[in-house]
C-alpha positions in Angstrom: 24.2 -11.3 1.3 23.0 -14.6 3.2 19.5 -16.0 3.4 18.7 -15.1 6.8 17.3 -11.2 6.5 16.2 -9.1 9.6 12.5 -8.9 9.2 11.2 -5.4 7.9 9.6 -3.1 10.2 6.1 -4.0 10.6 3.3 -1.7 8.9 0.2 -0.3 10.0 -2.5 -2.6 9.4 -5.2 0.0 8.5 -6.8 -0.2 5.3 -9.6 2.0 3.3 -12.6 -0.5 2.1 -11.4 0.7 -1.4 -8.0 -0.7 -1.1 -9.1 -4.1 0.6 -11.4 -4.3 -2.5 -8.5 -4.2 -4.6 -6.1 -6.4 -2.8 -9.2 -9.1 -2.9 -9.8 -8.4 -6.4 -6.1 -8.7 -7.2 -5.7 -12.3 -5.4 -8.6 -13.4 -6.9 -7.5 -12.4 -10.6 -4.1 -14.4 -9.5 -5.4 -17.2 -8.2 -8.1 -18.2 -10.7 -6.8 -16.2 -13.9 -2.8 -15.8 -14.0 -2.0 -19.2 -11.9 -4.6 -21.4 -14.3 -2.9 -19.8 -17.4 0.9 -20.1 -16.6 0.4 -23.4 -15.1 -1.2 -24.6 -18.4 1.9 -23.2 -20.1 4.2 -24.8 -17.9 2.8 -27.9 -18.6 2.5 -27.7 -22.3 6.4 -26.5 -21.9 7.2 -29.7 -20.2 5.7 -32.2 -22.5 7.9 -30.7 -25.1 10.7 -33.0 -23.8 14.3 -31.9 -22.4 13.3 -29.4 -19.7 17.1 -28.3 -18.9 17.1 -26.1 -22.0 13.7 -25.4 -22.5 13.2 -21.7 -21.6 9.6 -21.3 -21.7 9.4 -23.9 -19.3 12.0 -22.6 -17.1 10.4 -18.9 -17.6 7.2 -20.3 -16.5 8.2 -22.0 -13.6 9.8 -19.0 -12.5 6.5 -16.9 -13.0 4.6 -19.5 -11.3 6.8 -19.0 -7.9 6.3 -15.2 -8.2 2.9 -15.5 -8.3 2.4 -18.2 -5.7 4.6 -15.7 -3.6 2.2 -12.8 -4.1 -0.8 -15.2 -3.6 1.0 -16.1 0.1 1.5 -12.6 0.6 -1.9 -11.2 -0.1 -3.9 -14.3 1.8 -1.4 -13.3 5.0 -2.1 -9.4 4.7 -5.8 -9.8 4.1 -6.0 -11.8 7.3 -4.1 -9.3 9.3 -5.9 -5.9 8.0 -8.1 -4.1 9.7 -11.1 -2.2 7.6 -11.5 1.2 8.7 -15.1 2.3 7.1 -16.2 5.0 9.6 -14.9 8.3 10.3 -13.7 8.7 13.9 -15.7 10.2 16.6 -13.7 13.4 16.9 -13.5 14.5 13.4 -11.6 17.9 13.9 -8.6 16.0 14.5 -6.5 13.9 11.7 -6.8 10.4 11.7 -6.9 7.7 9.3 -8.6 8.3 6.3 -8.7 12.1 6.6 -8.1 14.2 3.8 -6.1 17.0 5.2 -5.0 20.3 3.6 -1.6 21.8 4.7 -0.2 25.3 3.9 3.3 25.9 3.8 5.9 29.3 4.7 5.2 30.2 1.7 1.7 29.7 1.2 1.4 27.2 -1.2 -1.5 24.3 -0.4 -1.3 20.7 -0.4 -3.8 18.1 0.0 -3.3 14.5 1.0 -5.2 11.6 2.3 -3.9 9.5 4.9 -4.2 5.7 3.9 -2.8 2.3 4.7 0.6 1.3 3.6 -0.9 -1.2 1.2 -2.9 1.9 -0.8 -0.6 4.9 -0.8 -0.3 6.8 -4.4 1.8 9.9 -4.4 -0.1 10.7 -8.1 -3.1 10.8 -6.1 -1.6 12.8 -3.0 -2.4 9.4 -1.1 0.1 9.0 1.8 1.0 6.2 4.2 -0.2 6.4 7.7 3.3 5.2 8.4 4.9 8.3 6.8 6.9 10.9 8.4 4.2 13.8 7.3 1.2 11.8 8.3 3.1 10.5 11.6 3.6 14.3 12.2 0.1 15.1 11.2 -2.1 12.8 13.1 -3.9 14.2 16.2 -3.6 17.6 15.0 -6.8 20.3 14.6 -7.2 23.0 12.2 -4.6 25.7 12.9 -2.0 23.5 14.3 1.5 23.9 13.1 3.6 20.8 12.3 7.3 20.5 11.5 8.2 17.2 9.7 11.5 16.2 8.3 11.3 15.1 4.5 13.9 14.1 2.2 13.9 17.6 0.7 14.8 19.0 4.2 12.6 20.5 7.1 9.3 21.5 6.0 6.7 23.6 8.5 3.1 23.3 7.5 0.0 24.8 9.3 -3.1 22.7 9.1 -6.0 24.4 7.1 -8.7 21.7 6.5 -9.6 18.4 7.4 -12.3 16.2 5.8 -13.4 12.5 6.2 -15.2 10.8 3.4 -15.2 11.2 -0.4 
């Protein structure tokens, strides 16, 4: 594989206020805590002499590159994100930030919260707005039926509740 890679698909630029705060906290921690600590460790390892066979120096430099890469990503991403901090004007439809209850054909009820791609968490039931299920349910109302192609196969759901806020 060469160095020239096709750019990935552009993800949505929406994020909740909590998600934006988490990214800012991570950036602050990396910049103010992690990076100075690793930089100090690298300079101490460099002072020991021969850098070509100094595992602590080599590992520290690798860590520093990874931290710098993440810092650059977070700075760029935070600049392009749009924080959605209020519910939509039509709360009867599914939009970003909605908590949606869906019922499948077997009568099982699942609940999802539609969040940005930087904050999805399957364990909490938070799905990315870019996911197939979220795209299928966007702009739907209560009692609307959706069919979505999931990795486990085609599923049909009925929207039974839409809520905004905590």
